[in-house]
C-alpha positions in Angstrom: 4.7 19.4 -31.9 6.3 17.3 -34.7 9.7 16.3 -35.9 10.9 16.4 -39.4 9.4 13.1 -40.4 6.0 14.3 -39.4 5.6 11.8 -36.5 4.4 13.3 -33.2 6.9 13.4 -30.3 4.7 15.2 -27.8 1.2 14.0 -28.6 -2.1 15.6 -29.2 -4.5 16.5 -26.4 -6.4 13.2 -27.1 -3.1 11.2 -26.8 -2.3 12.9 -23.5 -5.9 12.3 -22.2 -5.5 8.6 -23.1 -2.3 8.5 -21.0 -4.0 10.1 -18.1 -6.8 7.5 -18.2 -4.3 4.7 -18.4 -2.3 5.9 -15.4 -5.4 6.4 -13.3 -6.6 2.9 -14.2 -3.3 1.5 -13.1 -3.6 3.6 -9.9 -7.0 2.0 -9.2 -5.5 -1.4 -9.6 -2.7 -0.5 -7.1 -5.4 0.5 -4.6 -7.1 -2.8 -5.2 -4.0 -4.8 -4.7 -3.3 -3.0 -1.4 -6.7 -4.1 -0.2 -6.1 -7.7 -1.4 -2.8 -7.5 0.3 -4.6 -6.7 3.5 -6.8 -9.7 3.2 -3.8 -11.9 2.5 -2.1 -10.6 5.6 -5.1 -10.9 7.9 -6.0 -14.4 6.7 -2.3 -15.5 7.2 -2.2 -16.4 3.5 1.0 -14.8 2.5 3.2 -17.8 3.1 0.9 -20.4 1.5 2.8 -20.3 -1.8 6.4 -21.3 -1.0 8.0 -20.8 -4.5 8.4 -17.7 -6.7 7.6 -18.5 -10.3 6.9 -15.2 -12.1 5.6 -16.8 -15.2 4.4 -20.4 -14.5 3.1 -19.3 -11.1 0.1 -17.7 -12.7 -1.5 -21.1 -13.1 -2.7 -22.6 -9.9 -2.7 -26.4 -9.1 -5.1 -28.1 -11.4 -5.0 -31.7 -10.1 -5.3 -33.3 -6.7 -1.7 -34.4 -7.0 -0.5 -30.9 -7.7 -2.5 -29.6 -4.7 -0.9 -32.3 -2.4 2.6 -31.3 -3.6 1.9 -27.7 -2.8 0.6 -28.6 0.6 3.6 -30.8 1.3 5.9 -27.9 0.6 3.9 -25.7 2.9 4.2 -28.3 5.7 7.9 -27.6 5.9 7.8 -24.0 6.9 7.5 -22.6 10.5 3.9 -21.2 10.0 2.6 -24.8 9.5 4.9 -26.5 12.0 4.2 -24.1 14.8 0.6 -22.9 14.1 -1.5 -24.5 11.4 -0.1 -28.0 11.7 -0.8 -28.4 15.5 -4.3 -26.9 14.8 -5.0 -29.7 12.4 -5.1 -27.8 9.1 -6.9 -29.7 6.3 -6.2 -29.5 2.5 -9.5 -27.5 2.1 -8.2 -24.9 4.6 -4.9 -24.7 2.8 -6.7 -24.1 -0.5 -8.4 -21.1 1.1 -5.2 -19.4 2.1 -3.5 -20.4 -1.2 -6.4 -18.8 -3.1 -5.8 -15.3 -1.5 -2.1 -15.4 -2.0 -2.6 -16.6 -5.6 -5.1 -13.7 -6.3 -2.6 -11.3 -4.8 0.2 -12.4 -7.1 -2.1 -12.7 -10.1 -3.2 -9.1 -9.6 0.4 -8.0 -9.4 1.0 -9.6 -12.8 -2.1 -7.9 -14.2 -0.8 -4.5 -13.0 2.6 -5.2 -14.5 1.0 -5.9 -17.9 -1.5 -3.1 -17.6 1.4 -0.7 -17.2 4.1 -2.2 -19.5 2.0 -2.9 -22.6 0.3 0.5 -22.9 3.7 2.1 -22.2 5.3 0.2 -25.0 2.4 1.2 -27.3 2.7 4.9 -26.4 6.4 4.7 -26.8 6.1 3.1 -30.2 3.6 5.7 -31.4 5.9 8.4 -30.1 3.0 10.2 -28.2 4.8 10.4 -24.9 5.3 14.1 -24.0 8.9 15.4 -23.8 10.5 14.8 -20.4 8.1 12.1 -19.3 9.9 9.0 -20.6 12.3 8.8 -17.6 9.4 9.2 -15.1 7.4 6.5 -16.8 10.4 4.2 -16.8 11.0 4.9 -13.1 7.4 3.9 -12.4 7.9 0.7 -14.4 11.0 0.0 -12.4 9.1 0.6 -9.1 6.6 -2.0 -10.3 9.4 -4.5 -10.8 10.9 -3.6 -7.5 7.6 -4.3 -5.8 7.6 -7.8 -7.1 11.2 -8.4 -5.9 10.4 -6.9 -2.5 7.3 -9.0 -2.2 9.2 -12.2 -2.6 12.0 -10.9 -0.3 9.2 -10.4 2.3 7.7 -13.8 1.8 11.2 -15.5 1.9 11.7 -14.1 5.4 8.9 -16.4 6.7 10.0 -19.6 4.9 13.4 -20.4 6.4 13.7 -22.9 9.3 15.0 -20.0 11.5 12.0 -17.8 10.8 9.1 -17.0 13.1 5.6 -18.0 12.0 5.3 -14.8 10.0 7.2 -12.5 7.7 9.6 -9.8 8.8 7.6 -6.7 9.8 10.4 -4.5 8.3 10.1 -6.3 4.9 6.3 -6.1 5.1 6.6 -2.3 5.6 9.0 -2.0 2.7 6.5 -4.0 0.5 3.6 -1.7 1.5 5.5 1.5 1.2 6.9 0.7 -2.3 3.3 0.1 -3.4 2.0 3.4 -1.9 5.0 5.3 -3.3 4.2 3.8 -6.7 0.6 4.9 -6.3 1.7 8.4 -5.5 3.9 8.5 -8.5 1.1 7.3 -10.8 -1.4 10.0 -9.4 1.2 12.8 -9.6 2.2 11.9 -13.2 -1.4 11.7 -14.3 -2.2 15.1 -12.8 0.9 16.6 -14.5 -0.2 15.2 -17.8 -3.8 16.5 -17.3 -2.3 19.9 -16.7 -0.2 19.6 -19.8 -3.3 18.8 -21.9 -4.8 22.1 -20.6 -1.7 24.0 -21.5 -0.6 24.4 -17.9 2.9 23.9 -16.5 3.8 20.9 -14.3 3.7 21.2 -10.5 6.5 21.2 -8.0 6.2 20.3 -4.4 6.2 23.1 -1.9 8.0 22.8 1.4 4.7 22.5 3.3 3.3 19.8 1.1 6.6 17.9 1.3 6.4 18.0 5.1 2.8 16.9 5.0 3.5 13.9 2.8 6.6 13.0 4.9 4.4 13.0 8.0 1.9 10.8 6.2 4.6 8.4 5.1 5.8 8.0 8.6 2.3 7.2 9.7 1.9 4.6 7.0 5.3 3.1 8.0 4.1 2.8 11.6 0.9 1.3 10.4 2.9 -1.4 8.6 4.8 -2.0 11.9 1.6 -2.4 13.7 0.4 -4.9 11.1 3.6 -6.8 10.9 3.9 -7.1 14.7 0.2 -8.0 15.0 0.0 -5.2 17.5 -3.5 -4.1 16.5 -5.0 -6.2 19.3 -2.8 -5.2 22.2 -5.3 -2.6 23.4 -7.6 -5.4 24.4 -11.4 -4.9 25.2 -14.3 -4.7 22.8 -16.8 -2.4 21.0 -17.0 1.1 22.4 -14.7 0.3 25.3 -12.4 3.1 26.6 -9.9 0.4 27.4 -9.4 -0.2 23.7 -9.6 3.5 22.6 -8.5 6.1 23.5 -6.9 4.2 26.3 -4.8 1.1 26.0 -5.5 -1.6 28.6 -6.9 1.1 30.9 -4.2 3.7 30.6 -3.2 6.4 28.1 0.4 5.0 27.7 0.5 1.2 27.7 2.5 -0.8 30.3 4.8 -3.5 29.1 7.0 -1.6 26.6 10.4 -3.2 26.4 13.0 -0.5 26.7 16.1 -2.6 27.3 17.5 -2.2 23.8 16.8 1.5 23.5 14.0 3.8 22.3 14.6 3.3 18.6 14.6 -0.4 18.9 11.3 -0.3 20.9 9.8 2.1 18.4 10.0 -0.4 15.6 9.9 -3.7 17.5 7.7 -3.4 20.5 4.0 -4.0 19.8 2.8 -1.7 22.5 4.9 1.3 21.5 4.3 0.9 17.8 0.6 0.8 18.4 0.7 3.9 20.7 2.8 5.9 18.2 0.6 4.9 15.3 -2.6 5.9 16.9 -1.4 9.3 18.3 0.8 10.4 15.4 -2.4 10.1 13.3 -3.6 13.3 15.0 -0.5 15.2 13.9 -1.2 14.0 10.3 -4.8 15.1 10.7 -3.8 18.6 11.8 -1.4 19.1 8.8 -4.0 17.8 6.4 -6.7 20.1 7.8 -4.2 22.9 7.1 -3.8 21.5 3.6 -7.6 21.6 3.2 -7.8 25.2 4.2 -5.0 26.1 1.8 -6.9 24.3 -1.0 -10.2 26.1 -0.2 -8.3 29.4 -0.3 -7.3 28.5 -3.8 -10.8 27.6 -4.7 -9.9 23.9 -4.9 -13.0 22.8 -3.0 -13.3 19.3 -4.5 -9.7 18.4 -3.7 -10.2 19.7 -0.1 -13.3 17.6 0.3 -11.5 14.5 -1.0 -8.6 15.1 1.5 -11.0 15.6 4.5 -13.1 12.6 3.6 -10.0 10.4 3.2 -8.4 11.3 6.5 -11.8 11.3 8.4 -12.6 7.9 7.1 -9.2 6.6 7.9 -9.4 7.8 11.5 -12.9 6.4 12.1 -11.9 3.0 10.5 -8.8 2.8 12.6 -10.7 3.3 15.8 -13.4 0.8 14.7 -10.7 -1.7 13.8 -9.3 -1.5 17.4 -12.7 -1.6 19.0 -13.7 -4.7 16.9 -10.5 -6.6 18.0 -9.2 -6.3 14.4 -12.2 -7.6 12.5 -11.1 -8.6 9.0 -13.4 -6.4 7.0 -12.7 -3.3 9.1 -9.0 -3.8 9.0 -9.0 -4.3 5.2 -11.2 -1.2 4.8 -8.7 0.7 7.0 -5.8 -0.3 4.7 -7.9 0.5 1.6 -8.7 3.9 2.9 -5.0 4.4 3.7 -4.3 4.0 0.0 -7.1 6.4 -0.9 -5.7 8.9 1.6 -2.3 8.7 -0.2 -4.0 9.5 -3.5 -6.1 12.3 -2.1 -3.0 13.9 -0.3 -1.0 13.7 -3.5 -3.8 15.3 -5.3 -3.9 18.1 -2.7 -0.1 18.6 -2.8 -0.3 18.8 -6.6 -3.0 21.4 -6.5 -0.9 23.5 -4.1 2.3 22.9 -6.0 4.5 25.6 -7.6 4.0 25.9 -11.4 7.1 25.7 -13.5 
């Protein structure tokens, strides 16, 4: 389709295919940053950089004096005063945690550029299909919001009144914005791919909306578990029933603090958050099995396999993470698989969507 001056306003099939590849590449980068974010959290690196410098912060300290200045700033926050300082942290150890937080922030900058620059190019060339500009701008805004939420999260652990970690509510917001952005990227790429084939865009069905909402709650509870460091409250070790399916020898853990009410305990008590996270997972599994069956009924076998592999891997990694006492590589794999589960579930929801 062309306007009077002969310049395309909807793009050719090749233009649309290029946009699909672009969005999927950005989605891969988002999955990667979720994994790096897991490493950053598990190595307690998130508070190592105490300033937010969106532009100049891309350059790490280059001299010994600059490293000492960064270390001195770090020495004034609760994490150092209460944990790492008494443990005798050295400059070399500080450089290690600084590295992971710097990589995390650098990757965020790369994602921003990887989205914004091609978007500007497609906009300039007028190859963005009709109706997609607002959606792409919304995805750009979500990327900017993620940066703001990230610093909002970090700042919660820097003040003198803070604990030795960030707010678990802000950590959850940071993770969920990233995963919501990932879902938007995947859905938009799938809509564009359908457009290139001459098919209408998809609309969520009630079942798929419920399935994604259940998954979102599970991811939120996972963030609560991570932020409260409640992954280890089960205790025990490899292949021990005291770690899974039991928690400290019983199905429902002892020690839940109910004094401030059930809702407060749900999002603040490490025992209850862990309990709900591990058992709500099975409700999500059931609904995703149903999604898989619906997909197979529509001859979408590849999508069904992707959904089953994602939730199966996520469950197994979650159990292994608990059994290992939250081994870093398993916990990171669990978080990475969670992002892949989001992508697969969105793919499944799109395949089952109403066509309009």
